[in-house]
C-alpha positions, 0 to 999 in steps of 0.5 A: 747622698741621694737616689739614683734608681728604683727597679721592681722585681716580681717574683713567684709565688705572689710577691713584688719586690723594690730596689733602691740603689743611691749614688753612693752604691747603698742598695734599700729593699722594699716590698710594695704588693697587693696581692693580686695586684702586682703589676697595678701596684708596679705601675703606681710605684713608677709613678712616684718614682718622678718624686724620688729620683735624685732626692735624700733618702734619709728625708722618710717623713718628708717622702710619704707627706709627699706621695700621700698628700701632694696628690689630690686623691690619696689612700686605698692599697694600690697607693699605699702599698706602693708608698709603703715599699718606697719607704721601707726601702729607705729605711733600709738605706738610712740603717745600713748608711748608719750601721744600725738596725732600723728598730734602734732607729725608732727608740730601740729594741723593748723585746729581744725576742718576738713570738710568732704564728704559722698557718694551717689548713687552707681554704676548704674545710678539714676534718678534725684529724686533719688540723689536728696532725698540721698543728702537731707538726707545727707543735714538733717544730716549735711552734707554740700558736697556730691560725688556720681559717674558720671556714670556706665559702660561705653565704649570708645564712647560717649553715649549722653543718658548717658550724659544728665543722668548725667547731670540732676543728678547733675542739680537736687541737684544743682537746690535744695541746690544752692551753700548750698551742694557742690557736686563732681563726681568721674568718676572712672577711667571709662571714655576715653578720648573722653567722658572725655572732653564731660563730663567736657563741659557739667558739667562745669555750674554746679560749681562742686567741683571736678571731680575726676578720670576723666581718668585714672591715667595712662594717665597723659598726659591729665589731663593737656588738661582737666584742660586748656580747663575747669574751673572745679577742678580735683582731683586724686590720689588714684592709685598713690604711694609714692612721685614719683608717684606724682612727674610728674603729679604735675609738668604737673600741671593737677590736682587741688586737690591731694588724695593720700590714706594713706593706699595705698600711704606708710603711714602717713609721706609718705602722708605728704611728699606728701602734701608738694610737692603738697602745693609747686605747690598750689595743695590741699590735698583731702585724699582718704579713702572709707575704715575703721575707722583706714584708717580714723583716719590715714586720719584725723591725717594728715589733721589736721596738714596740711596747704592744706588739704581741705576735707576729704573723709570718709565712713558712710554709703557707697555703698560699706559697706554691713554687717559692717560699719565704727563705728562698730568696735570702743569702742566709735563712737562718735570721728567720729560725723560730726557736720555741715559738719566737725569733729572735732580735734582727741584728745586722743593718737597715732590715737586718736580711741580705737579699739574694738579688742573683734569685730574685733577677733569676725569678723575676724572669718567669714572674707570677700571675697570681690571682685569688680564686673567685667563689660562687654559691649554688646560685651563681652568686659571687661569695667573699673570699 
């Protein structure tokens, strides 16, 4: 069996899908995209395709090393996302060819179901009653874990009004649901060191599931400082790539849950290797996944066969999904039905989903040009988004 062709489909709201077809007719799907840089990743995929056409799609480890090591320069979001989508499609083909889900090829399932969480709130501050209403809606839908942005656009200096507003939103949910709802707060890398310490201190009484990206990952020396002072678990990793991007972070000991994104960090096998390395440091896996249905299927295939996988992000109803949503490109959306906050094993071969190619091709005619907003403070200085 040889790789015959690779096609790309840029579809709303902000996704890029990859279809790999073999000379035997088996097709595999991947999701190679950096949010806001879809065209750049597409160009990288096309460039890498020269190494792939006519080659055996089953030689996944070898393919990764060719695409990663055969170029003198390596790593980074564009290249690794391109490799990730290619690698995911190869696993999809391998599973379909052998008639088994991908997790059966990676040691078999060790979880019968996986806990999921959903987003509430957007990028701008919401009143406590607003987030409480959204959290109540999610609870009634069966979710038992939610995540929201902790702060809006913030500067270097502490703003106690914003601190009080952040605490009030968390307090409203905790006071209503007690321990029946897990709450995570995403700082989104917007917060600088001084504010991060104050927020972590003020939020500690509310027993958060974790604080995500309390500071940017390039400031990784701050993570152990935060962890040594506060009991709230820390999660990060969506902007780290490959095992080498996590090595220093894990050895320094400032992270409790790593969040590699399989569509950015190198694909399914690379995420599995990152998770195994994290397990050796007693660190849990909570894959990043605010993307489309292929990305979610990929993440779940890893979760099901990974001992230290604890919870899965997913994008159904997320505020980024304008015009299209997670289930729109699937023939059978029921595979992602959440029951009491969990999703069951995907049992179909490969990635376990069947995409609606007709809908994908139709949507690709429209495409998208999604970019995250550019925020500035009152002085005109660009802020972290």
